[in-house]
C-alpha positions as CSV (number, residue, x, y, z in Angstrom):
1,X,0.0,0.2,0.1
2,X,1.1,3.4,-0.7
3,X,-0.1,7.0,0.7
4,X,-0.8,9.9,-0.7
5,X,-1.8,8.4,-4.0
6,X,-4.8,9.3,-6.1
7,X,-5.0,5.5,-7.4
8,X,-4.0,2.9,-4.1
9,X,-4.0,-0.5,-4.2
10,X,-3.4,-2.8,-1.2
11,X,-3.4,-6.2,-0.2
12,X,-3.3,-8.0,2.6
13,X,-4.1,-11.8,2.9
14,X,-6.8,-12.5,0.7
15,X,-8.3,-8.6,1.1
16,X,-7.4,-6.6,-2.0
17,X,-8.2,-2.4,-1.8
18,X,-9.1,-0.5,-5.2
19,X,-9.3,3.7,-4.1
20,X,-9.4,5.8,-6.9
21,X,-9.2,9.4,-4.8
22,X,-7.4,11.2,-2.3
23,X,-7.4,10.2,2.0
24,X,-6.2,13.6,3.8
25,X,-3.0,13.4,5.1
26,X,-3.5,15.6,7.6
27,X,-6.7,13.2,9.2
28,X,-4.2,10.3,10.9
29,X,-6.7,7.9,8.6
30,X,-4.2,5.4,6.0
31,X,-5.0,3.1,4.1
32,X,-4.4,0.7,6.5
33,X,-7.1,2.2,8.4
34,X,-9.3,2.3,5.9
35,X,-8.6,-1.4,5.1
36,X,-9.4,-2.1,8.4
37,X,-12.5,-0.2,8.7
38,X,-13.6,-1.8,5.3
39,X,-12.7,-5.5,6.3
40,X,-15.1,-4.9,9.6
41,X,-18.2,-3.5,7.3
42,X,-17.8,-6.4,4.9
43,X,-18.9,-9.2,7.7
44,X,-22.1,-9.9,7.3
45,X,-22.3,-10.4,11.2
46,X,-21.2,-6.6,11.7
47,X,-22.7,-3.1,11.2
48,X,-21.4,-1.0,8.4
49,X,-17.6,0.2,9.7
50,X,-16.9,4.0,10.7
51,X,-16.7,5.6,7.7
52,X,-17.3,9.2,8.7
53,X,-14.2,9.2,10.2
54,X,-12.5,8.9,7.0
55,X,-12.4,12.3,5.0
56,X,-11.5,12.7,1.5
57,X,-12.4,12.2,-2.0
58,X,-12.6,8.1,-2.9
59,X,-14.4,5.6,-4.3
60,X,-13.5,1.8,-4.5
61,X,-14.2,-1.6,-4.0
62,X,-12.9,-3.7,-1.5
63,X,-12.6,-8.0,-1.8
64,X,-12.8,-10.0,0.6
65,X,-11.8,-14.0,-0.5
66,X,-11.9,-15.5,3.4
67,X,-13.2,-18.6,4.8
68,X,-16.9,-17.4,4.9
69,X,-16.4,-16.6,1.1
70,X,-16.1,-14.3,-0.9
71,X,-17.5,-10.8,-0.4
72,X,-17.2,-7.8,-2.6
73,X,-17.6,-3.8,-0.9
74,X,-18.5,-1.3,-3.1
75,X,-18.1,2.0,-1.3
76,X,-18.3,6.4,-2.2
77,X,-17.0,9.2,-0.7
78,X,-19.1,11.7,2.3
79,X,-19.6,13.9,-0.2
80,X,-20.1,12.0,-3.6
81,X,-17.4,13.3,-5.5
82,X,-16.0,10.3,-6.5
83,X,-19.5,8.9,-7.6
84,X,-20.8,5.5,-7.0
85,X,-22.9,4.0,-9.6
86,X,-24.6,0.3,-9.9
87,X,-26.1,-2.3,-11.9
88,X,-28.2,-5.1,-9.4
89,X,-30.1,-7.5,-11.7
90,X,-32.8,-9.4,-9.3
91,X,-34.6,-8.2,-5.8
92,X,-32.5,-7.3,-2.6
93,X,-31.8,-11.1,-1.6
94,X,-31.5,-12.8,-4.9
95,X,-28.8,-11.0,-7.0
96,X,-28.1,-12.2,-9.9
97,X,-25.7,-9.9,-11.7
98,X,-24.5,-7.2,-10.5
99,X,-22.1,-4.1,-11.8
100,X,-20.4,-1.1,-10.0
101,X,-18.4,1.6,-10.6
102,X,-17.2,5.3,-10.3
103,X,-17.8,6.5,-14.2
104,X,-21.0,6.4,-15.9
105,X,-19.7,6.2,-19.3
106,X,-17.4,2.9,-18.4
107,X,-20.0,1.4,-16.8
108,X,-22.3,1.8,-19.2
109,X,-20.4,-0.6,-21.8
110,X,-20.0,-3.4,-19.5
111,X,-23.7,-3.5,-18.3
112,X,-26.9,-5.4,-21.1
113,X,-28.5,-2.8,-23.6
114,X,-31.6,-3.4,-21.6
115,X,-30.3,-1.8,-18.4
116,X,-29.0,0.9,-20.9
117,X,-32.6,2.3,-22.1
118,X,-33.6,5.3,-20.9
119,X,-35.4,5.9,-17.6
120,X,-38.2,7.8,-18.9
121,X,-39.0,8.8,-15.3
122,X,-35.7,10.1,-15.3
123,X,-36.3,12.0,-18.5
124,X,-39.0,13.6,-16.8
125,X,-37.3,15.2,-14.0
126,X,-34.4,15.8,-16.1
127,X,-36.9,18.0,-18.4
128,X,-39.0,19.6,-16.0
129,X,-36.3,20.4,-13.1
130,X,-32.8,20.0,-14.9
131,X,-31.9,17.4,-12.9
132,X,-32.2,13.7,-12.2
133,X,-33.6,12.5,-9.1
134,X,-33.0,10.0,-6.3
135,X,-29.9,8.9,-7.7
136,X,-32.0,8.0,-11.0
137,X,-29.9,8.4,-14.2
138,X,-30.8,7.9,-17.5
139,X,-30.0,4.4,-18.4
140,X,-32.9,2.5,-16.6
141,X,-30.6,-0.2,-14.3
142,X,-28.1,1.8,-13.1
143,X,-28.5,4.1,-10.4
144,X,-26.4,6.5,-8.9
145,X,-25.8,6.1,-4.9
146,X,-26.2,8.7,-1.9
147,X,-22.9,10.2,-0.3
148,X,-21.2,7.8,2.2
149,X,-23.2,4.9,0.5
150,X,-22.2,1.2,1.2
151,X,-23.0,-2.2,-1.2
152,X,-22.3,-5.3,0.3
153,X,-22.7,-8.2,-1.8
154,X,-22.4,-11.6,-0.7
155,X,-24.6,-14.8,0.3
156,X,-26.5,-13.9,-3.1
157,X,-27.4,-10.2,-1.9
158,X,-26.9,-7.4,-1.2
159,X,-26.7,-5.0,2.0
160,X,-27.2,-1.5,1.3
161,X,-25.8,1.4,3.9
162,X,-24.1,4.9,4.6
163,X,-21.1,5.2,6.3
164,X,-22.1,9.5,6.7
165,X,-24.8,11.6,6.4
166,X,-25.2,14.9,6.3
167,X,-24.7,16.9,9.4
168,X,-27.2,20.0,10.6
169,X,-26.0,21.3,13.9
170,X,-26.6,25.0,14.5
171,X,-23.7,26.9,14.6
172,X,-22.3,27.1,17.9
173,X,-20.7,30.8,17.4
174,X,-21.1,34.2,16.7
175,X,-20.1,35.8,13.2
176,X,-17.1,36.7,13.8
177,X,-15.7,33.4,15.3
178,X,-17.5,31.9,12.1
179,X,-15.6,34.1,9.6
180,X,-12.1,33.0,11.2
181,X,-13.4,29.5,11.9
182,X,-14.5,28.7,8.3
183,X,-11.3,31.1,6.7
184,X,-8.7,28.9,8.4
185,X,-10.6,25.4,7.5
186,X,-10.7,27.2,3.5
187,X,-6.9,27.6,4.2
188,X,-6.4,24.0,5.1
189,X,-8.2,22.9,2.3
190,X,-5.7,25.0,0.1
191,X,-3.1,22.8,1.7
192,X,-4.3,19.7,1.3
193,X,-4.9,20.4,-2.3
194,X,-1.2,21.4,-2.6
195,X,0.0,18.0,-0.7
196,X,-1.7,15.7,-3.2
197,X,-1.1,18.4,-6.7
198,X,2.5,18.4,-6.5
199,X,5.4,19.3,-8.9
200,X,3.4,17.5,-11.9
201,X,2.8,21.3,-13.3
202,X,0.6,24.4,-12.4
203,X,-2.7,23.8,-11.6
204,X,-5.6,25.1,-13.6
205,X,-7.9,27.6,-11.8
206,X,-11.2,28.3,-13.5
207,X,-11.5,32.2,-13.2
208,X,-15.4,33.9,-13.2
209,X,-14.4,36.7,-11.1
210,X,-17.5,35.5,-8.7
211,X,-17.2,34.5,-4.7
212,X,-15.8,30.8,-5.4
213,X,-12.9,31.3,-7.7
214,X,-11.2,34.5,-5.8
215,X,-12.1,31.8,-2.5
216,X,-10.3,29.0,-4.1
217,X,-7.6,31.1,-6.0
218,X,-6.5,32.9,-2.5
219,X,-6.5,29.5,-0.4
220,X,-4.4,27.3,-3.0
221,X,-2.0,30.8,-3.5
222,X,-1.7,30.8,0.1
223,X,-0.7,27.7,0.4
224,X,2.2,27.9,-2.3
225,X,0.5,26.5,-5.0
226,X,1.5,27.2,-8.8
227,X,-1.7,28.1,-10.8
228,X,-2.8,29.1,-14.2
229,X,-6.3,30.7,-14.5
230,X,-8.3,30.6,-17.3
231,X,-11.5,31.9,-18.4
232,X,-14.2,30.7,-21.0
233,X,-16.1,33.0,-22.6
234,X,-16.5,36.3,-24.6
235,X,-12.8,38.3,-23.6
236,X,-14.2,41.6,-24.5
237,X,-16.7,41.1,-21.6
238,X,-17.3,42.3,-18.2
239,X,-16.4,39.0,-16.3
240,X,-14.0,39.2,-18.1
241,X,-12.8,42.0,-16.8
242,X,-13.3,41.3,-13.7
243,X,-11.4,37.5,-14.0
244,X,-8.4,39.7,-15.2
245,X,-8.3,41.7,-12.0
246,X,-8.7,38.8,-9.8
247,X,-5.7,36.8,-11.5
248,X,-3.8,40.0,-11.7
249,X,-4.7,40.5,-7.6
250,X,-3.7,36.8,-7.2
251,X,-0.5,36.6,-9.3
252,X,-1.4,34.3,-12.0
253,X,-1.3,34.2,-15.6
254,X,-4.9,34.2,-17.2
255,X,-5.8,32.2,-20.6
256,X,-9.1,32.2,-22.8
257,X,-9.2,29.0,-23.9
258,X,-12.4,29.6,-26.2
259,X,-15.7,31.8,-26.7
260,X,-18.9,30.6,-26.3
261,X,-20.1,30.4,-29.9
262,X,-17.8,27.1,-30.3
263,X,-19.9,25.8,-27.8
264,X,-21.5,23.7,-30.1
265,X,-19.0,21.6,-31.9
266,X,-18.1,19.9,-28.6
267,X,-21.7,18.2,-28.6
268,X,-20.3,14.9,-29.6
269,X,-17.2,14.6,-27.2
270,X,-19.1,15.5,-24.3
271,X,-22.3,13.3,-24.4
272,X,-19.5,10.6,-25.2
273,X,-17.2,10.8,-22.0
274,X,-19.8,12.4,-19.8
275,X,-23.8,10.8,-20.6
276,X,-25.5,13.2,-18.3
277,X,-24.0,16.2,-19.2
278,X,-26.1,19.1,-20.0
279,X,-25.0,20.1,-23.3
280,X,-25.3,23.6,-22.6
281,X,-22.4,23.9,-20.0
282,X,-20.2,21.3,-22.4
283,X,-17.6,23.9,-23.7
284,X,-16.0,23.7,-20.7
285,X,-14.9,20.3,-21.3
286,X,-13.1,20.4,-25.0
287,X,-12.5,24.1,-24.7
288,X,-10.2,23.4,-21.7
289,X,-8.2,20.5,-23.4
290,X,-5.4,22.6,-24.7
291,X,-4.5,23.8,-21.6
292,X,-5.1,20.8,-19.4
293,X,-2.2,18.5,-20.9
294,X,0.0,20.7,-18.8
295,X,-1.5,20.9,-15.7
296,X,-1.1,18.9,-12.5
297,X,-4.4,19.3,-11.5
298,X,-7.9,21.7,-12.1
299,X,-9.4,23.8,-9.9
300,X,-12.8,25.3,-9.4
301,X,-15.1,26.9,-6.8
302,X,-17.5,24.0,-7.0
303,X,-20.4,23.8,-3.8
304,X,-19.3,27.6,-2.7
305,X,-22.1,29.1,-3.8
306,X,-24.8,26.8,-2.8
307,X,-22.4,26.8,0.6
308,X,-22.3,30.1,1.4
309,X,-24.2,32.8,-1.2
310,X,-27.8,33.2,-1.4
311,X,-28.2,30.2,-3.2
312,X,-27.9,28.8,0.0
313,X,-30.4,30.3,1.3
314,X,-34.2,28.2,2.0
315,X,-37.2,29.7,3.0
316,X,-38.1,29.5,6.8
317,X,-41.8,29.0,6.5
318,X,-43.5,26.1,4.2
319,X,-44.7,22.2,5.3
320,X,-42.5,20.7,7.3
321,X,-44.0,16.9,5.8
322,X,-41.6,15.2,3.2
323,X,-44.2,15.1,0.8
324,X,-44.8,18.7,1.5
325,X,-41.5,19.9,1.0
326,X,-41.2,17.3,-2.4
327,X,-44.5,20.0,-3.5
328,X,-43.1,22.8,-3.0
329,X,-39.5,22.3,-4.5
330,X,-41.2,21.3,-7.6
331,X,-43.1,24.1,-7.7
332,X,-40.1,26.0,-7.2
333,X,-37.8,24.3,-9.4
334,X,-39.9,23.2,-12.5
335,X,-38.5,25.1,-15.6
336,X,-41.7,23.8,-17.8
337,X,-45.0,22.1,-17.5
338,X,-45.2,18.5,-16.7
339,X,-48.1,16.1,-17.2
340,X,-50.2,14.9,-14.5
341,X,-48.8,11.0,-14.4
342,X,-45.3,12.7,-14.4
343,X,-45.0,15.6,-11.8
344,X,-46.4,12.7,-9.7
345,X,-43.5,10.2,-10.5
346,X,-40.8,13.3,-9.7
347,X,-42.8,14.5,-6.9
348,X,-42.5,10.8,-5.5
349,X,-38.8,10.7,-6.2
350,X,-38.1,14.0,-4.2
351,X,-40.2,13.0,-1.5
352,X,-37.9,9.6,-1.7
353,X,-35.0,11.6,-1.1
354,X,-36.1,13.8,1.3
355,X,-37.1,10.8,3.9
356,X,-33.3,9.6,3.7
357,X,-32.3,13.0,4.5
358,X,-33.6,14.0,8.3
359,X,-33.7,17.2,10.1
360,X,-35.6,20.5,9.3
361,X,-37.6,21.6,6.6
362,X,-34.9,23.9,6.2
363,X,-31.8,21.6,6.1
364,X,-34.2,18.6,4.3
365,X,-34.4,21.3,1.3
366,X,-30.8,22.2,1.6
367,X,-30.0,18.9,1.8
368,X,-31.9,17.8,-1.7
369,X,-30.0,20.8,-3.7
370,X,-26.7,19.5,-2.6
371,X,-27.7,15.7,-3.2
372,X,-29.5,16.0,-6.6
373,X,-29.0,19.4,-8.3
374,X,-25.7,20.9,-7.7
375,X,-24.7,17.3,-8.8
376,X,-26.3,18.0,-12.2
377,X,-24.3,20.7,-12.5
378,X,-21.0,18.5,-12.0
379,X,-22.4,16.3,-14.9
380,X,-22.0,19.0,-17.6
381,X,-18.6,18.3,-17.8
382,X,-17.5,21.3,-15.8
383,X,-15.0,19.0,-13.3
384,X,-13.9,16.3,-15.4
385,X,-10.9,16.1,-17.3
386,X,-11.1,12.1,-17.5
387,X,-8.1,11.1,-15.8
388,X,-5.9,13.6,-17.5
389,X,-6.0,15.5,-14.0
390,X,-7.8,15.2,-10.9
391,X,-10.3,18.0,-9.5
392,X,-9.9,19.8,-6.7
393,X,-11.9,22.2,-4.7
394,X,-11.4,24.1,-1.6
395,X,-15.6,23.6,-0.8
396,X,-15.6,19.9,-1.6
397,X,-13.6,19.3,1.5
398,X,-15.3,17.8,4.3
399,X,-14.5,20.2,6.8
400,X,-15.1,23.1,4.7
401,X,-18.4,21.3,3.8
402,X,-19.9,20.7,7.2
403,X,-18.9,23.7,8.8
404,X,-20.7,25.8,6.0
405,X,-23.7,23.5,6.8
406,X,-23.7,24.4,10.4
407,X,-24.3,28.3,9.6
408,X,-27.7,30.1,10.3
409,X,-29.6,30.7,7.5
410,X,-30.1,34.4,7.6
411,X,-26.2,34.5,7.7
412,X,-26.7,33.8,4.0
413,X,-29.1,36.4,2.8
414,X,-27.7,38.9,0.3
415,X,-23.9,37.0,0.1
416,X,-23.7,38.6,3.5
417,X,-21.0,35.9,5.7
418,X,-19.5,35.2,1.7
419,X,-18.8,39.2,1.3
420,X,-17.3,39.5,4.9
421,X,-14.8,36.2,4.3
422,X,-13.6,38.0,1.2
423,X,-13.7,41.8,3.4
424,X,-11.5,40.5,6.3
425,X,-9.7,38.3,5.3
426,X,-8.6,38.8,1.5
427,X,-9.6,42.5,0.9
428,X,-7.6,43.0,-2.1
429,X,-10.3,40.3,-3.6
430,X,-13.0,41.5,-2.2
431,X,-15.9,42.8,-4.4
432,X,-16.6,45.9,-3.2
433,X,-12.7,46.3,-4.7
434,X,-13.2,44.6,-7.7
435,X,-16.6,44.7,-8.7
436,X,-18.7,42.0,-10.5
437,X,-20.8,42.8,-13.2
438,X,-24.6,43.5,-12.8
439,X,-25.4,41.8,-16.1
440,X,-23.3,39.1,-16.6
441,X,-23.0,39.4,-20.6
442,X,-21.0,36.8,-21.7
443,X,-23.5,34.1,-20.4
444,X,-27.1,34.6,-22.5
445,X,-27.3,31.5,-24.3
446,X,-29.6,33.2,-26.5
447,X,-26.8,35.8,-27.4
448,X,-24.7,33.0,-28.8
449,X,-26.3,31.1,-30.4
450,X,-28.4,33.5,-32.8
451,X,-26.9,32.9,-36.4
452,X,-25.3,30.0,-34.9
453,X,-24.6,27.9,-38.1
454,X,-22.9,25.2,-36.2
455,X,-25.8,24.8,-33.8
456,X,-27.9,24.3,-36.2
457,X,-26.0,21.6,-37.9
458,X,-25.6,19.8,-34.8
459,X,-29.1,19.9,-34.7
460,X,-30.3,18.6,-37.3
461,X,-28.1,15.7,-36.3
462,X,-29.9,15.3,-33.0
463,X,-33.6,15.5,-34.5
464,X,-36.1,15.5,-37.5
465,X,-37.4,18.7,-38.4
466,X,-40.9,17.5,-38.0
467,X,-40.5,15.9,-34.6
468,X,-42.8,17.0,-32.2
469,X,-41.2,18.6,-28.8
470,X,-43.6,20.2,-27.2
471,X,-40.7,22.5,-26.2
472,X,-42.9,25.6,-24.9
473,X,-45.7,23.1,-22.9
474,X,-48.2,23.9,-26.1
475,X,-46.6,21.7,-29.0
476,X,-44.3,23.0,-31.3
477,X,-41.6,20.9,-33.5
478,X,-37.5,20.8,-33.5
479,X,-37.5,22.4,-36.8
480,X,-39.9,25.1,-35.2
481,X,-37.8,25.4,-32.2
482,X,-34.2,25.6,-34.2
483,X,-35.8,28.1,-36.1
484,X,-36.9,30.4,-33.2
485,X,-33.2,30.0,-31.7
486,X,-31.6,31.0,-34.9
487,X,-33.4,34.0,-35.5
488,X,-33.3,35.4,-31.9
489,X,-37.0,35.0,-31.1
490,X,-36.7,32.3,-28.5
491,X,-36.4,33.2,-24.9
492,X,-34.0,31.9,-22.2
493,X,-36.0,29.0,-21.0
494,X,-37.6,28.0,-24.3
495,X,-33.4,27.5,-25.4
496,X,-32.6,25.7,-22.0
497,X,-36.1,23.3,-22.4
498,X,-35.0,22.5,-26.2
499,X,-31.3,21.5,-24.6
500,X,-32.8,19.3,-22.1
501,X,-34.4,17.7,-24.9
502,X,-31.2,17.1,-26.8
503,X,-29.5,16.0,-23.6
504,X,-31.8,13.1,-23.6
505,X,-32.5,12.5,-27.1
506,X,-28.0,12.6,-27.7
507,X,-27.8,10.0,-24.9
508,X,-30.7,7.8,-26.4
509,X,-28.7,8.4,-29.9
510,X,-25.2,7.6,-28.4
511,X,-25.9,5.0,-25.6
512,X,-29.4,4.0,-25.5
């Protein structure tokens, strides 16, 4: 066994541990300690091990071939950063076949064609919410396991368990103490990242000019990480100018790997490598490829806005029961109408997910947003380089994540906590010094698809022009939708509706 590497192979007697990820070296948990926890968790007579003590970013499998028979334990990390996907054929206690993996695209190539068929219930949720719910994927037979999941296979059956759940405790400190404490944890997360990136080349930092990239850059710079920044979008936009100023303060060079108008050319590659990708986001994946080759790691501010900003704020009022909250969330998040049966199925899946979270109504709403909604953003390809470079975010550090969950709801309103964090700890990067554009003109999708012939070419490959999409809830063909987008007549929501359907169709054509 070797500590501190991204791939850890461990063998002890008849045991084999395959771990993909990183174990934080300052937690005192070694691969040997993890192996001991998993050895006990694989015993059918024992409860699942104390996996909550193991902090890091990892997913893996543990194989035990002892006197009691051969057993397999598949697991993922606390936050679901390294996902665990599973195909289990048969009822819980009569498993006929199974396959597990943390690479969805690779797993699809190992399961029968019937397991890859489109899950219409997942497709309904994706069309309406822009996310799959309750672990559903587009593949009918494959589910994404929740964070901290453990699957134990043996004796012809499977046990499901959890080593960790979201912790929702009220903050035990006042506002000033919380600011200081969170910044200490964020800087420690930067040191943890630096410990794993090594001398393989500068880390590639996505800089948008927003809070998340400022905090990430500051923490990693304090740890001594050598970085190269990049901004994907129009170079003459206000957001690009803010990103340039952030890069200047951080003392890092800033690259411009691509423009938004170039996005359509990346459809094919994005869907092939990341089957759940939202095609609106696929520009980031190949647009960044030219920079990744010489980089040791990819850095982003993933989860920051969900933890510290207004996005993390949840309404204090409203229903407290799982079903009532699910109906509330459906109304709040629905981006287009859904038929009664589709709406009922999506609400039922949200209800099932909420029942696993626990806590108050506010906490369950927030947990759902972390577990389902923000995960879909990750699946869009922003944070994947497919083995070429590992991805890190200071906000994915378990201690930072749990500390942010402790913050009172009211502190997030108006970005109060986030702004104070920068103003007190890195004033040169505070929004009052580097203004964020009120209108982020490089992002509106309706501008850079207008008259875009490359988009028209890819659209023709996905849909027949006469195919009924119902993209506005009242019906309409694919040809009409594309013509409206090219002419600049489509609203942003109508464009998003088209892209959600395009994502589903691309999956069907590539993997179905």
